[in-house]
N, C-alpha and C positions, 0 to 999 in steps of 0.2 A: 503493500500499498503506499502510495506516495505520500507526501507532506506538502500542505499549503497555508503559509501563514497570511492572517487576515488581520489588517488594523481595523479598528474600528473607533470613531470618534467617543470620547470621554463620556458625552452625552447620550449616547445610544446603550452605555451598560446597564442602568437601571432598566430601559425599556427590554431589553434581552432578557434580563434577570427576571423580569415581572412575567414576559411570555413563557418562559421555562417553567414558573410556578404553576401558570395557568395550563401548560400543556406536559404535563410529568412523565408523558411518552417519551419525550426527548430527555434523554439521563445528563445531556453537557451541551455546549457550544458547538462541539463538534459534529455532533449529530444532527443539531440545526442546521448547521453550514453545509453538511453534505446533502440533508433533503431540500433545502433550499437551491443549491446547484443544480441537483437532479429534477427539480420541478424545472427550474430556468432551462435547463438543456430540452427537456421533455416539451417543453411547450415552444420552445425554437424550433424543433422537429415537427409539431404536431400538425402541420400542414402538409408534411410529406409523405406520412403516416399516421393512421389513427389505430389507439387498441383502447378498448374500456379500462377504466381505472377505477379507482375507488371514490374519486371526486365526481364520477359521472351519476348524477341522481337516479338514472335508471338500473345503475347497479349496486347502488348503495342503500335502495330504499328497504325499510325495515320488513320484514315477514312475518305473517301473521298467521298463525295456527290455530283453526278453529274445531273444537271438540265435539260440538253438538250443531246440529243443522242449522242453517242461518234463511231465514226468508230473503231473497233477492231484493224484494222492495225495500228492507230495512237497511240494505248496504248504500252508503251514498258513492262511493267509490270503488272500482273493481280493478285490481291489475291483474292480468292474465300471466301466467309464466311459472318457471320450476320454483317449489317450496324447498327452503332449507329444513332437512329434516323431518 
């Protein structure tokens, strides 16, 4: 793995720390920077190719499992597709 040194303005330090606290799936600043670069590279090349990702609403919508029969007239929005488990 390569190394990339990133200099940030002092005033960004508090914003970054607050962001990391709100998003604990980033364990440290390195993971945040790697993810930001990955998204920047993917969005730059998005015009050349498309593949669904977790940010796409159609692929990240929650799946609801219904155990009892439901009258279709009681359902406001129906999404057809594969169910998760």
